[in-house]
C-alpha positions as CSV (number, residue, x, y, z in Angstrom):
1,M,24.5,213.2,-8.5
2,N,21.4,211.9,-7.0
3,C,21.2,214.4,-4.3
4,P,18.2,215.1,-2.0
5,D,16.8,218.3,-1.4
6,Y,19.4,219.6,1.0
7,N,17.4,222.7,1.9
8,S,14.4,220.5,3.2
9,P,14.5,219.2,6.8
10,A,11.5,217.2,5.9
11,E,13.2,215.4,3.1
12,L,16.4,214.8,5.0
13,K,14.4,213.5,8.0
14,K,12.5,211.0,5.6
15,I,15.7,209.8,3.9
16,L,17.2,208.8,7.3
17,E,13.9,207.2,8.6
18,E,13.8,205.2,5.4
19,H,17.0,203.7,6.1
20,G,16.8,203.2,9.7
21,F,19.3,205.8,10.6
22,S,19.4,208.2,13.5
23,M,21.5,211.5,14.2
24,Q,24.6,210.5,16.2
25,K,25.2,213.2,18.7
26,K,28.6,212.0,19.7
27,F,29.7,212.8,16.0
28,G,28.2,216.5,16.0
29,Q,26.2,215.9,13.1
30,N,24.0,218.9,11.6
31,F,22.9,219.5,8.1
32,M,23.4,223.1,6.5
33,L,20.0,224.0,4.9
34,N,21.0,227.4,3.6
35,P,22.0,227.1,0.1
36,N,23.6,230.7,0.0
37,A,25.7,229.7,3.0
38,R,26.8,226.5,1.4
39,Q,27.8,228.4,-1.8
40,K,29.8,231.1,0.2
41,I,31.8,228.5,2.1
42,A,32.6,226.7,-1.0
43,S,33.8,229.9,-2.7
44,L,36.0,230.9,0.4
45,L,38.2,227.7,-0.7
46,Q,38.8,229.2,-4.3
47,L,38.7,225.6,-5.8
48,S,39.8,225.0,-9.4
49,K,39.1,222.3,-11.7
50,D,40.6,218.8,-10.7
51,E,42.0,220.4,-7.5
52,E,41.7,218.1,-4.6
53,V,39.9,219.2,-1.4
54,W,39.5,217.0,1.5
55,E,36.0,217.3,3.6
56,V,35.6,216.1,7.0
57,G,32.3,214.8,8.0
58,P,30.3,215.2,4.7
59,G,27.1,213.8,6.4
60,L,24.5,213.4,3.5
61,G,26.9,215.4,1.2
62,C,25.4,218.9,0.9
63,M,28.8,220.5,0.9
64,T,30.5,217.5,-1.1
65,A,27.8,218.5,-4.0
66,E,29.1,222.1,-4.0
67,F,32.7,221.0,-4.1
68,L,32.0,218.7,-7.0
69,N,29.9,221.3,-8.7
70,S,33.1,223.6,-8.7
71,G,35.0,220.7,-10.8
72,A,37.1,220.0,-7.8
73,K,38.1,216.3,-6.7
74,V,36.8,215.6,-3.2
75,K,38.2,213.3,-0.8
76,A,35.7,212.7,2.0
77,F,36.3,211.4,5.6
78,E,33.2,209.7,7.3
79,I,33.0,208.0,10.3
80,D,29.5,207.0,10.5
81,K,28.6,203.8,8.6
82,G,24.9,204.8,7.9
83,F,26.0,208.0,6.2
84,I,28.9,206.2,4.4
85,Q,26.2,203.8,2.8
86,L,24.1,207.0,1.8
87,L,27.0,208.8,0.2
88,H,27.9,205.6,-2.0
89,G,24.3,205.9,-3.5
90,I,24.2,209.5,-4.0
91,F,27.6,209.8,-5.4
92,S,27.9,206.5,-7.1
93,D,28.7,208.3,-10.5
94,E,31.3,210.6,-9.0
95,E,33.1,207.7,-7.3
96,K,33.2,205.6,-10.4
97,S,34.6,208.5,-12.3
98,G,37.2,209.2,-9.6
99,K,35.7,212.7,-8.8
100,L,35.0,211.4,-5.2
101,A,36.6,209.1,-3.0
102,I,35.3,208.2,0.4
103,V,37.5,207.3,3.3
104,E,35.7,205.4,6.0
105,G,36.8,205.8,9.8
106,D,38.1,208.1,12.2
107,V,39.9,211.1,10.5
108,L,42.1,211.6,13.3
109,K,43.5,207.9,12.7
110,N,43.6,207.8,8.9
111,W,44.4,211.5,7.7
112,L,48.1,211.3,7.7
113,G,48.3,208.3,5.4
114,E,46.2,209.9,3.0
115,Y,48.3,213.2,3.3
116,K,51.5,211.4,2.5
117,K,49.9,210.0,-0.6
118,A,48.7,213.5,-1.9
119,Q,50.4,214.6,-5.1
120,S,49.5,218.2,-4.9
121,P,48.7,220.8,-2.2
122,I,45.6,220.1,-0.5
123,K,42.6,222.4,0.7
124,L,40.4,221.3,3.5
125,A,36.8,221.9,4.7
126,G,34.8,220.6,7.5
127,N,31.8,221.2,9.8
128,L,33.8,220.3,12.8
129,P,33.2,219.8,16.7
130,Y,35.5,221.7,19.0
131,N,37.2,218.5,20.1
132,I,38.0,217.1,16.7
133,A,39.1,220.7,15.4
134,A,41.5,221.2,18.1
135,T,43.1,217.7,18.0
136,F,43.3,217.6,14.3
137,I,44.8,221.2,14.1
138,A,47.7,220.1,16.7
139,D,48.4,216.8,15.1
140,T,48.9,218.5,11.6
141,I,51.2,221.1,13.1
142,E,53.2,218.4,15.2
143,K,53.8,216.5,12.0
144,S,54.6,219.6,9.8
145,C,51.6,218.9,7.4
146,P,49.7,222.0,6.9
147,F,47.1,222.4,4.4
148,D,47.0,225.2,1.7
149,R,43.7,226.6,2.8
150,C,40.9,225.4,5.2
151,V,37.5,226.6,5.7
152,F,36.0,225.1,9.0
153,T,32.6,225.7,10.0
154,V,32.4,225.3,14.0
155,Q,30.6,227.0,16.9
156,K,30.9,230.7,17.2
157,E,32.8,230.5,20.4
158,V,35.3,228.2,19.0
159,A,35.8,230.6,15.6
160,D,36.4,233.2,18.3
161,R,39.1,231.5,20.0
162,I,40.8,230.5,16.6
163,C,40.8,234.2,15.6
164,A,41.6,235.7,19.2
165,K,44.5,238.2,19.7
166,P,47.1,238.0,22.7
167,S,45.5,239.2,25.7
168,S,42.3,238.9,24.9
169,E,39.6,236.4,26.7
170,D,39.3,234.1,24.1
171,Y,42.9,233.7,23.5
172,S,44.0,230.2,24.2
173,S,46.4,227.4,23.2
174,F,44.1,226.5,20.1
175,S,44.6,230.3,19.2
176,V,48.1,230.0,19.3
177,L,48.2,226.7,17.4
178,C,45.9,228.0,14.4
179,Q,47.8,231.0,14.1
180,F,51.3,229.3,14.1
181,A,50.3,227.7,10.8
182,Y,47.8,229.8,9.3
183,D,46.7,233.3,8.8
184,V,43.0,233.3,10.3
185,K,40.1,235.2,9.1
186,P,36.3,234.9,10.3
187,S,33.8,234.7,7.8
188,I,30.1,234.2,7.9
189,E,28.2,233.8,11.2
190,L,25.2,231.1,10.8
191,G,22.4,231.1,13.2
192,P,20.9,227.8,14.6
193,G,18.1,228.1,12.0
194,N,20.7,227.5,9.2
195,F,21.1,223.7,10.2
196,W,18.9,220.8,10.8
197,P,18.6,219.4,13.7
198,K,18.9,222.9,15.1
199,P,22.0,223.3,17.2
200,R,21.5,225.3,20.7
201,V,24.3,227.9,19.6
202,A,25.3,229.9,16.7
203,S,28.1,228.7,14.2
204,K,30.6,230.6,12.2
205,A,32.9,229.8,9.3
206,V,36.6,230.4,9.7
207,L,39.0,230.7,6.7
208,L,42.7,229.6,7.5
209,E,45.3,230.4,4.8
210,R,48.7,228.7,5.0
211,K,51.1,231.2,6.1
212,A,53.4,232.7,3.0
213,S,56.3,233.4,5.5
214,P,55.8,230.4,8.5
215,V,56.9,231.2,11.9
216,E,60.4,229.8,12.4
217,C,60.7,227.0,14.8
218,L,63.2,224.3,15.5
219,S,60.7,221.7,16.8
220,P,56.9,221.9,15.9
221,E,56.2,219.0,18.0
222,L,57.9,220.7,21.0
223,F,56.2,224.0,20.3
224,V,52.6,222.3,20.6
225,K,53.8,220.6,23.8
226,L,55.1,223.7,25.2
227,V,52.0,225.9,24.3
228,H,49.8,223.3,26.0
229,T,52.0,223.4,29.1
230,L,52.0,227.0,29.5
231,F,48.4,227.2,29.1
232,S,47.7,224.4,31.7
233,S,47.1,226.8,34.4
234,R,46.0,230.4,33.1
235,R,46.4,231.8,36.4
236,K,49.8,231.1,36.9
237,T,52.8,232.6,35.4
238,I,54.9,231.1,32.8
239,Q,57.6,230.8,35.1
240,N,55.4,228.3,37.3
241,N,54.0,226.4,34.4
242,I,57.2,225.9,32.3
243,K,58.7,223.7,35.3
244,P,57.8,220.3,34.0
245,L,59.4,220.8,30.7
246,L,62.8,222.3,31.9
247,P,65.9,220.1,31.7
248,K,67.4,219.2,35.2
249,G,69.7,221.9,36.6
250,L,68.1,224.8,34.5
251,S,66.2,227.1,36.6
252,A,63.2,229.1,35.2
253,A,64.8,232.4,35.8
254,D,67.7,231.5,33.5
255,F,65.6,229.9,30.8
256,F,63.5,233.2,30.6
257,A,66.5,235.4,30.8
258,T,68.1,233.6,27.9
259,A,64.8,233.7,26.0
260,G,64.4,237.4,26.8
261,I,61.1,236.9,27.8
262,S,59.6,238.1,31.5
263,P,59.0,235.0,33.8
264,S,56.0,237.0,35.4
265,E,54.1,237.0,32.3
266,R,51.0,234.8,31.5
267,A,50.5,232.6,28.4
268,E,47.5,234.4,27.2
269,N,49.6,237.6,26.9
270,L,52.5,236.1,24.6
271,T,52.7,236.1,20.7
272,V,53.0,233.4,18.5
273,A,56.5,234.3,17.7
274,Q,57.3,234.5,21.5
275,F,56.1,230.9,21.9
276,A,58.5,230.0,19.0
277,T,61.4,231.7,20.6
278,L,60.3,229.9,24.1
279,T,60.4,226.7,21.9
280,D,63.6,227.2,20.5
281,T,65.3,228.2,23.6
282,L,64.1,225.0,25.3
283,A,65.1,222.9,22.4
284,N,68.6,224.3,22.6
285,A,68.8,223.7,26.4
286,M,67.6,220.1,26.1
287,H,70.5,219.3,23.4
288,S,73.2,221.3,25.3
């Protein structure tokens, strides 16, 4: 590896300027400067030799280097053409040896094809903007393609949503989707000073472990659709929000009576298991 000094904003800035690159706000790019934080995040994945780990948005490769140092094989998904060029230079030896593969383009468009080619369980890491994290998690659930172990570094408020409990202020459709597939656990909090450029808000690493006993559900795709529908208007009851999904001739009152859940509840008060029950009830009604 021909790695730059990932702890030095001055050196990182110099590298970018020398190659005529600039940070792209639309991709949510920030480099993690704290070496202890990088090591801690890498350790959360519990990587072993030759195990495959995916990294979304490697940037200049500060976390990529940590994963490679653990002996793991890395598949890095990068959308920025400038960073892709730099990564090829920094990790040329690792690419030649097969330790690193760089997948160019939008991870939301190309992850599934790579997942289908995988030979063994996959672990995943990334410093993700909220919109990408939410879309990506929902997509993997719809397609029944969970990862073994994930570590996401996200804005603190997003981490709070991922880990939120029912009836709390932060509990949302994103909370339900994450907790449907994974056991979630907050990890280290990182202030803005841990990154360059310095973001305006604090970040937090979150560990997602694949559930040993997954929540039973007839249709993960319908589960995602129902969760989003019931959270579409938080002030309304689930009886009002469910109407667009009900088959013709089935009243909301009858639907919830069959499910055994009060129609006057709001989505923010339902557990993941209750969302699964509603999904199965809806799936059966749609096919009866």
